[in-house]
C-alpha positions in Angstrom: -1.5 14.0 -28.8 -3.3 16.5 -26.6 -2.7 17.3 -22.9 -3.5 20.2 -20.6 -0.8 22.1 -18.8 -1.7 23.0 -15.3 -1.5 26.6 -14.0 0.7 25.4 -11.1 3.3 24.1 -13.7 3.2 27.5 -15.5 3.7 29.4 -12.2 6.7 27.1 -11.3 8.2 27.6 -14.7 8.0 31.4 -14.6 9.5 31.4 -11.1 12.4 29.2 -12.1 13.0 31.2 -15.3 13.0 34.6 -13.4 15.3 33.3 -10.7 17.6 31.6 -13.2 18.0 34.6 -15.4 18.5 37.0 -12.5 20.4 34.8 -10.1 22.9 33.4 -12.5 24.4 36.8 -13.2 25.4 37.1 -9.5 26.6 33.5 -9.5 28.9 34.3 -12.5 30.4 37.3 -10.7 31.0 35.3 -7.5 32.7 32.4 -9.3 34.6 34.6 -11.8 33.2 32.6 -14.6 32.5 33.3 -18.2 29.9 36.2 -18.6 26.5 35.1 -19.7 25.6 35.3 -23.3 22.5 34.7 -25.3 23.2 30.9 -25.5 23.5 30.7 -21.7 20.2 32.5 -21.2 18.5 30.3 -23.8 19.7 27.1 -21.9 18.4 28.5 -18.6 15.1 29.2 -20.3 15.0 25.6 -21.8 15.8 24.1 -18.4 13.0 26.0 -16.7 10.6 25.5 -19.6 10.9 21.8 -19.3 8.8 22.1 -16.1 5.8 23.0 -18.1 5.2 19.3 -18.8 6.2 18.0 -15.3 2.7 16.6 -14.4 1.7 15.4 -17.9 5.0 14.3 -19.4 7.5 14.0 -16.6 10.1 12.3 -18.8 9.9 15.2 -21.2 10.6 17.5 -18.3 13.6 15.4 -17.2 15.0 15.1 -20.7 14.8 18.8 -21.6 16.0 20.0 -18.2 18.9 17.6 -17.9 20.0 18.1 -21.5 20.0 21.9 -21.0 21.9 21.7 -17.7 24.5 19.3 -19.2 25.2 21.6 -22.2 25.2 24.6 -19.9 27.9 23.1 -17.7 29.9 21.7 -20.7 30.2 25.2 -22.1 31.8 26.4 -18.9 28.9 28.5 -17.6 28.9 28.8 -13.8 27.0 26.5 -11.4 23.9 28.5 -10.4 20.1 28.7 -10.2 19.7 26.6 -13.3 20.4 23.6 -11.1 17.1 24.3 -9.2 15.3 23.3 -12.4 17.1 20.0 -12.1 15.8 19.6 -8.5 12.3 20.3 -9.7 12.6 17.9 -12.6 13.8 15.1 -10.3 10.9 15.7 -7.9 8.5 15.6 -10.8 9.8 12.3 -12.2 9.6 10.8 -8.7 6.0 12.0 -8.2 4.5 11.3 -11.6 6.6 8.2 -12.8 7.4 4.8 -11.5 10.1 4.2 -8.8 12.3 2.4 -11.3 12.2 5.3 -13.8 12.9 7.8 -11.0 16.0 5.8 -9.9 17.2 5.5 -13.5 16.8 9.2 -14.1 18.6 10.0 -10.8 21.6 7.9 -11.9 21.6 9.4 -15.4 21.5 13.0 -14.1 24.3 12.3 -11.6 26.5 10.8 -14.4 25.7 13.8 -16.7 27.0 16.2 -14.1 30.2 14.2 -13.2 32.4 15.2 -16.3 32.0 18.9 -15.5 32.5 18.6 -11.8 35.6 20.5 -10.8 36.0 19.1 -7.2 36.6 15.7 -5.6 34.4 12.7 -6.2 33.4 12.7 -2.5 32.0 16.2 -2.9 30.2 15.1 -6.1 28.6 12.3 -4.2 27.6 14.8 -1.4 26.2 17.2 -4.0 24.2 14.4 -5.7 22.7 13.3 -2.4 21.4 16.8 -1.7 20.5 18.0 -5.2 19.3 14.7 -6.8 18.5 12.0 -4.2 16.8 14.3 -1.7 14.3 15.8 -4.2 13.7 12.3 -5.6 13.1 10.9 -2.1 10.7 13.8 -1.4 8.8 13.1 -4.6 8.5 9.4 -3.7 7.1 10.2 -0.3 4.6 12.7 -1.8 3.5 10.0 -4.3 3.0 7.5 -1.5 1.1 10.0 0.6 -1.2 10.8 -2.3 -1.7 7.1 -3.0 -2.6 6.5 0.7 -5.1 9.4 0.6 -6.7 7.9 -2.5 -6.8 4.5 -0.9 -8.4 5.9 2.2 -11.0 7.7 0.2 -11.8 4.6 -1.8 -12.0 2.5 1.4 -14.4 5.0 2.9 -16.6 4.9 -0.2 -16.6 1.1 -0.2 -17.3 1.0 3.5 -20.2 3.4 3.1 -21.6 1.4 0.3 -21.4 -1.8 2.3 -23.1 0.0 5.3 -25.9 1.2 3.1 -26.3 -2.3 1.5 -26.5 -3.8 5.0 -29.1 -1.2 6.1 -31.2 -1.8 3.1 -30.9 -5.6 3.6 -32.0 -5.3 7.2 -34.9 -2.8 6.6 -36.3 -4.3 3.4 -35.6 -8.0 4.4 -37.3 -7.6 7.7 -40.3 -5.7 6.2 -40.8 -8.3 3.4 -40.6 -11.2 5.9 -43.3 -9.7 8.1 -45.4 -8.8 5.1 -45.1 -12.4 3.7 -46.1 -13.8 7.1 -49.0 -11.4 7.5 -50.2 -12.1 4.0 -50.3 -15.8 4.6 -52.3 -15.3 7.8 -54.7 -13.0 6.0 -55.3 -15.5 3.2 -55.8 -18.3 5.7 -58.5 -16.6 7.8 -60.0 -14.4 5.1 -63.3 -16.3 5.0 -63.4 -17.7 8.6 -62.2 -14.6 10.5 -62.5 -11.3 8.5 -61.5 -9.3 11.6 -58.2 -11.2 11.9 -57.6 -10.8 8.1 -58.3 -7.1 8.4 -55.7 -6.9 11.3 -53.2 -8.7 9.1 -53.8 -6.3 6.2 -53.4 -3.3 8.5 -50.1 -4.8 9.8 -49.0 -5.2 6.1 -49.8 -1.6 5.5 -47.9 -0.4 8.5 -44.9 -2.6 7.9 -44.7 -1.7 4.2 -44.9 2.0 5.1 -42.1 1.6 7.7 -39.9 -0.3 5.2 -40.5 2.3 2.5 -39.6 5.1 4.9 -36.4 3.3 5.9 -35.5 2.6 2.3 -36.2 6.2 1.3 -34.0 7.4 4.2 -31.1 5.2 3.1 -31.5 6.5 -0.5 -31.5 10.1 0.8 -28.3 9.3 2.6 -26.8 7.9 -0.6 -27.7 11.1 -2.4 -26.3 13.2 0.4 -29.6 14.8 1.3 -30.7 12.7 4.3 -33.0 14.7 6.7 -32.5 14.6 10.4 -34.5 11.7 11.9 -34.7 10.2 15.4 -32.0 7.6 16.0 -33.1 4.0 16.4 -32.3 2.8 20.0 -33.0 0.1 22.5 -36.3 1.9 23.3 -37.6 0.7 19.9 -37.2 -3.0 20.8 -40.7 -3.4 22.3 -42.3 -2.0 19.2 -40.2 -4.5 17.1 -41.3 -7.4 19.3 -44.9 -6.2 19.0 -44.7 -6.4 15.2 -43.2 -9.9 15.4 -46.1 -11.0 17.7 -48.6 -9.6 15.1 -46.8 -11.7 12.5 -47.2 -14.8 14.6 -43.9 -15.1 16.4 -44.2 -15.0 20.2 -41.3 -12.9 21.5 -40.3 -11.9 25.0 -38.0 -8.9 25.5 -35.8 -8.1 28.6 -33.6 -5.0 28.5 -31.4 -4.0 31.3 -28.7 -1.8 29.8 -27.3 1.7 30.4 -27.7 4.6 28.0 -25.8 3.9 24.8 -24.4 6.0 22.0 -26.5 6.2 18.9 -24.3 3.9 16.8 -24.3 1.2 19.5 -28.0 1.4 19.9 -28.6 1.1 16.2 -26.2 -1.9 15.9 -28.0 -3.7 18.8 -31.4 -3.0 17.3 -30.3 -4.3 13.8 -28.8 -7.4 15.3 -32.0 -8.2 17.2 -34.1 -7.3 14.2 -32.2 -9.6 11.8 -32.1 -12.4 14.4 -35.9 -12.3 14.9 -36.5 -12.0 11.1 -34.5 -15.2 10.6 -36.6 -16.9 13.2 -39.8 -15.7 11.6 -38.5 -16.7 8.1 -37.1 -20.2 8.9 -38.8 -21.5 12.0 -41.7 -23.9 12.2 -45.1 -23.0 13.8 -45.2 -22.8 17.6 -41.5 -21.7 17.9 -41.0 -18.8 20.4 -38.1 -16.4 20.7 -36.5 -14.4 23.6 -34.4 -11.3 23.6 -32.1 -10.3 26.4 -29.9 -7.2 26.4 -27.9 -6.6 29.5 -24.4 -5.4 30.7 -21.8 -7.6 32.3 -18.2 -7.0 32.9 -18.0 -3.8 31.0 -19.7 -5.5 28.0 -23.1 -5.2 26.5 -24.5 -8.7 25.9 -27.2 -9.2 23.3 -28.8 -12.7 23.3 -31.5 -13.7 20.8 -32.7 -17.4 21.1 -35.5 -19.5 19.8 -37.0 -22.8 20.8 -36.7 -24.4 17.4 -35.2 -27.8 16.6 -31.4 -27.7 16.5 -29.8 -28.4 13.1 -27.0 -27.4 10.7 -27.1 -24.0 9.1 -25.2 -22.1 6.4 -24.0 -18.6 7.3 -25.7 -16.1 4.9 -25.7 -12.3 4.4 -27.8 -11.8 7.5 -25.4 -13.4 10.0 -22.4 -11.9 8.2 -23.9 -8.5 8.5 -24.7 -8.9 12.2 -21.1 -10.0 12.8 -19.8 -7.0 10.9 -21.9 -4.7 13.0 -20.5 -6.2 16.2 -16.9 -6.2 15.0 -17.2 -2.6 13.8 -17.7 -1.8 17.5 -14.8 -4.0 18.6 -17.2 -6.7 19.6 -17.9 -10.3 18.7 -20.9 -12.3 17.5 -21.4 -16.1 18.0 -24.0 -18.5 16.8 -25.0 -21.6 18.8 -27.3 -24.3 17.4 -27.0 -26.9 20.2 -30.4 -25.9 21.7 -32.5 -24.1 19.1 -30.8 -21.2 17.4 -29.1 -18.6 19.6 -27.2 -15.5 18.5 -24.9 -13.8 21.1 -23.2 -10.5 20.5 -20.8 -9.0 23.0 -19.9 -5.3 22.5 -17.5 -3.4 24.8 -19.3 -0.6 26.6 -17.8 2.9 26.0 -15.8 4.2 29.0 
């Protein structure tokens, strides 16, 4: 069995040993107790030495420290700094062991002290509350705080992974949908209209380059080496609509909104992008789409609708991702299929 003792545990042990050896002499004089001998000093050393294992074997710490303190008091040595080792042991058990073990150790320690207590039971209870229950409670609170910090870090990591996955889905999914549509157009007109085929191939080249740049940027973010790049905003919606028209989807864009923070602008762009990509991917020929972004009643409203045939749909990753983007900004996202397919997002405007 191998374990590594931390330097903090060594430092605490040395401090308790020094304070116990020096301070107990003064405590003996004040209490008129039996002068310290070699055995008393040895017990003080054992009680402090138990703290060496507090973070790797907390029950060892409790057992050694409690046993040393019990024998020390049973032999009539004075109450003194050795009891601080008991405080540290109870704190260690509460931090590094389960709540049930900490409670059991607290009761055992209190009962071990009781036979050598020379005052009333009420004063023993008061002493136990301050010297046993209080450090145990402090240890439990520290344990809960550490656990909450770990949970917060894990939640942040998961959230960032989900965000990156959503970004990759939107960037790559949009790019592949446009590429597939343009490739189909190029194959269809390759013999009859070479100029049109050439335009489609150029659109494939531009779209693939943009998708690769977006994917590379997200991978750089994942590696922690993302370079500074212009933030995507509502100003990029006309270029998005232009790419959709080149892919064969007629799109109209109407934007009447105030200046927005970067995170809101990016969310709106991605919602519009995913909505138009879904239209391009699932609609029949001749379907058109419209995009409206405007402010109303201190809300930013994003509407993307198409003229397709109404019908049932199953919510996939795309709509789930759009809804998550809206909800991350305290907004909502609704889908209406009564007349074509319409996505409506409402995001509160920052004050």
